[in-house]
N, C-alpha and C positions, 0 to 999 in steps of 0.2 A: 214373750207374748205380751200383746197390748190389749187391755180390756177397757171398754168404754161404759160409763154409767151415767145416766141422766136422772138422778133422783130415785134410782131403783134400790139403792142400798137403804139402810135404816135412815129415815129422814124425818125432819120435823119442819114444816113450813107454816108459818103463821104471820099474820099482820099485827105488828107489835109497835106501840107507841113507846119509844125508849125515853120516857120522861126522866128515869133516874139518871141515865147517861147524860142527858142534856142539862141537868140541874145547874151545874157550875158554869158551863159555857154560856148559858142564857144570860149571865151577868153582862157579857160583852158580845152576845150572839150578833153577828153582822146581818143576820136576817130578821131580827125582831123588828115590829112595826116602828119603834121609836128610833131606829137607826137606818142608814142606807147602806146596802151591801155594795161591795166592789162592782157587782154586776151593773147596778143602777146608778153609781155615782157619776156626776157630771165630769166630763174631761177638763171643765174649767175650774172645778173645785181646788182648794188650796191644800198643799201638803203641809201638815202641822204635826206637832208631837202627838196629838190625840189620833189623827188619821193613821199615822204610822203604827201606834200601838194597837189600834183595832185591826189593821192589816195583819199584825203579828199572829193574831189567833183567828183569822179569816181562812178556814180551810178551803172553801169554795174559791176564794179569790186566787189562790195558788194555781188552781186548775184552769184559769183564764189568762191569756196573755196580757201583760200589764197595759192598762188604759193610759198610763203615763210612762212614755218610754224612757228607759234609763240604761246605762251601762254600769255594771259593778266594776269598780277599780280598787287598786290597793297601792298604798305607799308603805314600804317596809325597809328594813335594814339588810335587804338582800345584797350579796357581794357584788360591788360595783365592777368587779373584773368580768362578771358574767355578761358578755355583750352578744355573743352569737355562738350557735352550736358548731360553727366552722372552726372554732378555736376551743377544743375540748378541755384543755387545762383551765381556761378562764370560765367556761360555761359550767364546769362542775366545781369551781372554787368553793371552799367551804367556810371562808371567813365572813359569814353573814352576821356580823356583830360589830360592836365599836369598843375599844378600849384606849384610854389615853396613853401616849399623845398622838398615836398614828391612825386613829379611827377615821373612816371616810365614808361610811355607809349611811349617809343622811343627805338631805338636800343642800344645805348650806348652813352658815352661821350669820347672824345678824345682830346688830346693836339696837335694842329696843328699850326706850325709856331709860337710856344709859346703862343697860345690862346686856351682856353677851348671851345670845340665846341660840340653841340648836334647833333647826327647823326640820321637823319630821314628816309633816304633811302640808301641802300647799296646793289648794285647788281653786280655780276661778270658775265662777258659774254656779247655778243652783245645784244643791245636793244634799246628802244626809249621811253622817257617819252611822253605820249599822253594825259594825263589829270592831272591837279593838282587842289586841292581845299583847302582853308584855309579861316577861318572865322575871323571877328572881334573878338578881345578879350573882347571888351566892346560892349554890344549889342546897345548901344545908340550912341556911338562914335567910328568911324574907326580909322585906323592908328596903327602903331607899330614901335618900335625902333629896333626890331630884324633884323639882317642882315643874309641873306641867301647866301650860297656859294655852287655852283655845280661843283664838281671835276670830270673830265671825263678821263678815261683810266689810272687812277693811278697818274695823274699829281699832283705835289706838290702845284701848284697854281690853284685856281679855274678858270674855263672858264667863268662862270657867277657868278656875285656878286652883291647883291643889297638889297634893302628893301624887307622883306619877303612878304608883301602885295602889295607894289608898283610895284614889278616886274611882277606881274601876275594879275593886276587888269585893265589893258588897259591904264594905265597912264605912264608905263614905255617903254622898248624897244620892248615888244611884243604888237602889236596893236589890237585894237577892230576889228573884233569880236572874234579873237582867244583868247585873254585875255580880261576879262570884270569884272566890279563890279556888281556881282549879288546881290541879297538882303543880305546885311551884310556879303558879302564873296568876295574873290578874286578867279576866276575860270580861268584856262588857258588850251587851247587845242593846242597851238603851239607845234609842235614835236620837241624834242631834242634827236636826234639819237647819239649812241656811239658804238664804235667797241669792247671794251674790258670790261669797267666797268663804274659804275656811283655811285657816293657818294654825298648825299645832307646833309648839315649841317646848323645850325644856331647858332647865337652868344650867345643866352641865351636859357633857357628852353622854349620849344614851348608850344603852347596852344593845339588846334586841328590841324590835318593835314591829307592830303591824297595825295599820289603820285601813280599814276596808269601808268604802263609801259608795253610794249611788251617785252617779253623774247624770243628772236629768238634762233633757233638751233645754236649749236656752229659754224658750218662752214658758217653761213650766212654772206656775205660781207656787212659791214656797214661803211659808212664814217662818222667820229665823227664830231659833231657840232662844228664849229668855228664861231667867229665873222665875219670874212671875208666872209664865206660862207652865213651867215645869211644876210649880206648886199647885197651879190650878188644875193640872191634870192628875192630881194625887189620887183621886177615886179611881179613874180609869187605869192608872198605873197599878194600884192595888188589885183590881179585879182581873186584869191581864195576867199579873203575877201569879194570882191564885189559880187561874185557868191553866197556865203553863205547868204548874206543879200538880195539878189535878186534871190530866187530860181526859176529855170526854168526847164522845162521838155525837155529831149534830145531824139532824135531818134524816135519820133512819126511820123508815115506816115499816119494813118487812124484815124478818129474820128467818134464815134457813139453816138447818143443822143437819150434818151428815156424819155417819160413822162408818169406817171401812177398814178392811184388811187388804193391804196391797202386797201380793207376792213379787218376787224378783222380776223386774221388767214390766210390771203392770202399771196401769194408769186409771185414776177416777176422774171423770169429766162431769161437770154440771153446768146446765144452761141457765143463765141469768134470766130475770124477767124481761120480756120484750118491751120494746118502746124505749123512748128516751128516759134514761135513769142514771144512777151512779152508785157504784160500790162505795159505801161510806165506812165500813169497818170489815176487816177479814181476819179471823184467827185460825191457827193450826195448833193442835196439841197432839204430840206423839206419845204413845204409851211407854216407851222405853228409850232412854238416852244412854244405855249401857255401853254401846259402841258410839263414841262421840262423833265418828264420821257419818252418822246417820243424818246429821244436818247438812251434809254435803251430798248424800245420796238421795235425798228427797228433794225434788225440784218443783217449784210453783210455776205453773203456766197459766197465762190468761190471754184471751182473744177478744178484741172489741171490734164490732162492725166488719168482721172477716179478716182482721189483721192481727197476728200475734204480736203483742206489745211487751209481754213479760215472760222471760225465761231466766230463772234464778234459783239456785239452791236456797233452801229456806234459811240456812245459817247467815248468809250474807243478805238475803232479802229483809229479814227481821232484825239483823244487827247482832246476832248471837255469836256468829263465827263458828268455830268447831266445837260442837257440844253445846250443853245447856248453860248458858251464862246470863244471869238475870240482870236486867236494868230497866229503868223507866225513863221514857222520853216523850216529847211532845207528839211525835208521829208514830212511835212504836214502843211497845211494852213487852218485855220477856219476863214472865212471872216465874217464881221459884217452883211452882207446880207443873211447869212445862208448857203453859199456855203462851204462844207467841201471837202478838196482836199487832196489826197495822191500822192506822186511821187516815191514810192517803185517801183523798177523794178521787175516784176513777170513773169519769162520765163516759157515756157511750150514747149513740143516736138511735140504734134499733135493736141490737142484740150483743151478747157477750157470753163467754164461758170461762169457767174456773176449772183448772186440773191440777191434780197432784200425781207426780210420777215417782215411782221407785225405780232408781237406777241400779240399786244394790241387789245382792243375791238373796238377802234374807227378807222374811215377811216383815212388814211394817203396819202396825195399827195406828190409825190416825182418826182425829175428830176435826171436822171442818165446820166453821160457822161464818156465814156471810150476812152482813146487814146492808140493805140497799134503800134508796130513797129517790125521790123525784129530782130531775135535772132539767133545766131549760137550756137547750143547746142553741148556741149563737155563734157568730164569726170569730169570736175569741176563745171559744171553748177548745180545750186540748185533751188528747189521750195521755194517760199516764203510762210510763214505761219503766221497766226494771231489767237491766242486763247484767251479765256476768262475764269475767274473764279470769281464768286460772292458768298459772304456768309454773312448772317445776322441771328441771332446776332453773333458777335465775342467777347467773353469776354476778358477783359484786364487783369484779374487775374484768375488763376495763369499766369505768363509770358509764352509766347509761341512764336514759330516761325511759321509764315504763309506761306505757300508755294505758290509762283506764278506759278511756272511750273517745271516739271522734264522731261528732254529730254534724249532719248536714241538713240545712233547711232552717226552719224557724221554730223556736221553742224556749224552754226555761229549764235550766239544770237545778235540781233541788237536794242532792246529796249523795252520799256513798258510804260504804263499809269496806274497810280494808283488813284482810286476814293475812298474816305473814308467818312463816316458819323460819326461825333463825336457829342454825345448827350449833352456834357458840354463844358464850356468855356475853361477849362484848356487844355494845350498842349498835343497832342496825339502822336507825331512823334519821340519819343526818340529811337525807334527801329533801329537796325543796320541790313544792308544787309549782308547775308552769302552766298556766291556763291561757290559751290563745283563743280569741273571740273575733269572729267575722274577718278572718284573713289578716290580722295584725302580724308584722314581722317579729315583734318582741312582745312577750306576754303581758297583758294588762294586770295579771295576778302572778306575781313572782314572789314565792315565800321564803322562809328561813329554816324550815325543817318539818319532817313529817309530823312529829308530835305537836308542833306549833299549829299546823293546819287543823289538827284534831283538838286543839284547845288545851294543851298542857305543856310542860317544858321539862328539861333535864331527864330525857327519856331513859337514860341508862340507869337512873336511881329511881324514877317514878314508875316502878313495876307494881303498881297497886290499882284496884278497881276505883273508878270514879264515874259519876253519872251527873247529867245535866239535862234540861229539856231539849237542847239542840246538839249536844255531842256527849261522848262517853268513851271510856276504855272498859269494855265488859270483861275482858281477860287479858292478862299479861304474865308470862312465865308460868307460875303456878296459882296466880291469885285471881279471884273473882268476888262477887258480892257475898258468896257463902264462905269464902276462904281468904280473909283480908291479910295483908302484910303486917307483920309484927316487928320486923328489923329494918328501921328506916334507912340504915346505912347500906343495906344490901344492894348490890349493883349487878344484876343479872337479868338478861333478856333472852335466855335460852328457851327455846321451844316456840309455842304459838303466842301470838299478840293479836287482838282484834281492836280496831279503832273505828268509830263511826261518827258521822256528822250529817245533820240535816239543816236545811236552810229555810228561813222565812223571810225576813227583810234583806237578807244577803243572797237571795236567789240570783241566778245568772241568766238574764234573757240573751238570746242570740237570734240574729236575723238570717245568717248564711251558714255559719260554722262555729263549732266549739270543740276545742281539743284540750283534754286534761291529761297531762303527763306528770309523773312523780319520779324524782331521781332515785336510783338505787344506789345508796351511799352508806356503806357499813364501814366500821373500823377493822373489819377482818376480810381476808381473801377467802370466800367460801361460796357455796351454792345455797340460795334461799328458795323458799316457795312464796309466790305472791297470788292473791286472789282478790278481786274487787268487785263488789255489787254496786251498780250505779243506778240513780233514780232521776228521772226527768220527764218533763211534759213536752208534747210535740204535736204538730198538725199531722194530717193524714199522709202527707208526702215527705215528712221529715225521716231521715234514715240514720243509722248508725253502723259502725264497723264491727259490732259484736253479734255473733250468731250463736245458736245453741252448740255447746260443745260437751256432750256427755262424756266423752273419753277423758276429758281434762278434769270434770267433776268427780269422776270415780277413781282417779289416779291417787295412789297412797304415797304421800310424801315421806321421805326418810327423816323421821323425827327422832332427835337424840333422847336418851332417857333422862327426864328431868329429876326423877327420884335418885338415880345414881349420882347425878350432879349435885344434888342437895347433900347427899351423904358425904361426898368428898369435900364440900365446903364446910360441913360441920366438923370434920376431923381432916384438917388439911395436912398434907405431907410435910415432913419437917424440912426447913430451909437451911442451906449450908451457908457459912460465913467464910469469907476469904482469909487466908493466913495473915496474921498480924494486922488484921483490919480494924480500924475505928470507924464505927458507923456514923455517918454524917448527921443522921436524924437524931442522935444522942447528944450532939455538941451544942454548947451555947452559941447562938447565932444572933448577931446584932446587925440590923440593916441601917443604911445611911439616912432613911426617911420613913416616916410612918406609913406612907402609902404603900410601901412594899410589903407584901404578905409572904411570910416565912411559914410554910406548912410542913410540920414535922411528921414523919412516920406515914408517908403515903405508900399504900400497899400496891405493889406492881405485879402481884401473882397472876393476874389474867393475862399478862404479857410474857410469862414464862419466868417464874420467880427465880429459878436457879441461875439466871443471868445476872441477878443483883445479889450482892452480899446480904443475906438476911431477907432477901425478897422485898426490900423497901428502900426508900430514898428520902432525901430532904428536898422539898419542892419549894422554889421561890418563884412567885408570880407578881403581876402588876408592876413590872420593872420597866424602865426606860434606859436608853443608852446613857451611860454615866453613873448609874446606880450600882451599888456594891453591898456585899455582905461580908462581915468579919466572922470568922470561926476561930474560937480559941481551942487549941488541940494540945491535950496533955502529952508529955514525953517522959521518959525515964531518965532523969538526970540531965546533965548538960553535954553529954557527949554528942558529936555530930550525927545527924540522922539523914537518911534518904527518904524523900516524901514522894509518894506516887498517889495520884487521884484516879478514881473511877467515877465517871459521870454518865448521866442519861442523855439520850439524843431524842428529839422529837420534832414535829412540823412547826412549832411555834417557839423554838428554843433559839437563843442567841449565841454570839461570839464572846468568849470569855478570856480575860487576862488574870493572872494570878501573881500576887506578891506574898512574901513570907517575911514577917517582922519588917515590913517597909522595903525589902529587897526584891526588886523585879526578878521574875524567873525567866523572862523572855519567851514564855509559852503563850501562844494565842490559839485557843481551842474552839473550833466552830462545832457547836452541839446541835446543828439542824440535821434532821433527816425526815423523809417523808413519813416514815413510820416509826413508832416507839422503838428504841433500841438502847445500845450501850456503846461507850467509846472504847472500852477496853482500858488497860493501864496506861496512864500518861505520867511520866516522871517529871516532877517539877524541879528536882535537883537535891543537892546536899546542903544542909543548913545546921547551924550550932544553936540549940535552944538556950533561952534565958529564963530562969526561974521555973524550970520544969514544964515549960509549955512553949509553943509558938503560936503566933496569930496569922492566920492565912486569910487574905483579902481576895475575894472573887468579884471582879468587876465586869460589868456588861459594856463591851466596847463596840459592838456592831451587831447587825442582823444580815443573815444570809439572804441574798436576793430572791431565793426561791421560798423563803419562809413566809407564812401568813401573818397578818397583824395579830399581836404586836411583834412577835418575832424575837423577843428579848428575854423570855422566861428561862430558867434553867433548873436542872436537878442534879443533886450530887449524891452518889451511892455511898462511897467509903473512901477513906484514906488509909494507905498502908504505910506504916512507919517502920523502918528498918534501921537499927542502930549500926554505926560504923565503928564500934569499939574494937581496938586491935585485939 
């Protein structure tokens, strides 16, 4: 049964001047008399640090098509084997990083001022860097020795030079919240404009990286970033930063409040004030979140000028995902008391409606608050849209691209929220975003991982809450703002995760088409659940491929028991040891050079711990062909012994040769496999120990053609030593 209400339920309508809400944003209010809003700026005005900073908090400006045409582009360390979807193996290749000596996911190397430098971004023409992302190289320890240099307009000397992570993690010249240390990443949104060109280099081979930039039309006047201009913009930088951290609604003159009880299948509908206006803030508060799926059952619908532009479950619309997961962002806030608020400006010309729909079977009690204000409609004004897609099951194999949305016409893409259900502990988010704009054959945005797109890294370990004005992880595994992670070493992404991102300077204008795909790339062969809420502005004739799907929103995904999984982790089952085994992780290991990392005691339980003796192995990484590790292995006396090795196989493991006390064994062992596994027993031969021990050298001699860079790591489980005493 569908019920329609137009202000007949408990309502409170008043004309309210929201002075308190506007207090902070008035510091940089683009509509104040002392400033010129994006609506009135001359097309001939110059792009500067200050104009970009003001645009960052210009809520009205986002709702109008850009007066200065630009294409958002990205230079990243995406895997260069990814060329065309006609070649699935290359298209879904996962080596989107660099490690010496075989890294190749950068533009080129150059000798500049006598030094070799790796080029990460190189753009000719006017533009502005608007987002950068770089992860820790070691997931447990941050920091890097790499020096980054940013050369603007063809200059021989860099305008900016500093530590690759420190420059952009909020500890350097770019302050928080523009630059900040996300979960194991450095992410920066401070704009760096340039008139002619921009080249970014680092002093050594980089790991992962993303540089997102605006590519303006050739005749766009831009004032190139200088240190003096940066310092001169100190006040506006501080004010914008405070506004981002204290988001407020601007321009609201009326407030309407409604309280309702919605039975199963019922709908509440409210007519907005007639005439040209804009919704400037919208809040929904449910009385009960006892069933977390209520945020999927309750759907927000909005119509403007006779066209439905919003149909989205409130979980993905406000960024909370499944259940109540608090966070604070520039465009949306989910409070711990259950109030979910958005501050998107939603203009219309003559009329509009707001509806709440209960798709579930149980009654829902809800409070709705809407703040509206005047809007001058012009040829650049656009309608706000929010769409949703949900699918279960989504198989992880074969690899695939999952389409968030495809838009046809003209508009601006401004953000999304992804909710996934992962039925296993292993990491699910290796997939890269691929965004095609205006019919391009290769995506102008090709990323390096789902977590990278949402502003953090090392997703298998980063199962904790984080928030920032432009992106957040409100929930992952068991953790949210009210239940923070305490064990930093825990690696478990079982259950739900919600990631959200909104765009300001990195919005994506499109003239004909925009298509956003995300790879489904998990370390497990399993069935996942995917749901994406997408946000965009478009003109009246702009269309999308997402239609209302109540049957998908009400589908209950098969969710594993997180509590049971937690209990099993706290009291893991005992592991078995192979007969006569000497665990390699307990042995003294000496590498031939300091760059080789020997990691003892790596836990392999998530791959089936009974396959390894003791459930662990010795892991050797950052190796090149020719590198070796010596293991000193104790023996009982000097009687001849037969030595058998058990090793690990994986997608980036190399070909190994063994010598015992300098004597070649003749064994060449290829430890590559597409998935993590074991070699089984490999007998090296019979040897006579000296001084109650033998020294076994494991040398990397090659790389399987199918392995990904670097393809030379290895892991050793155990050695079985059997005496040949008569």
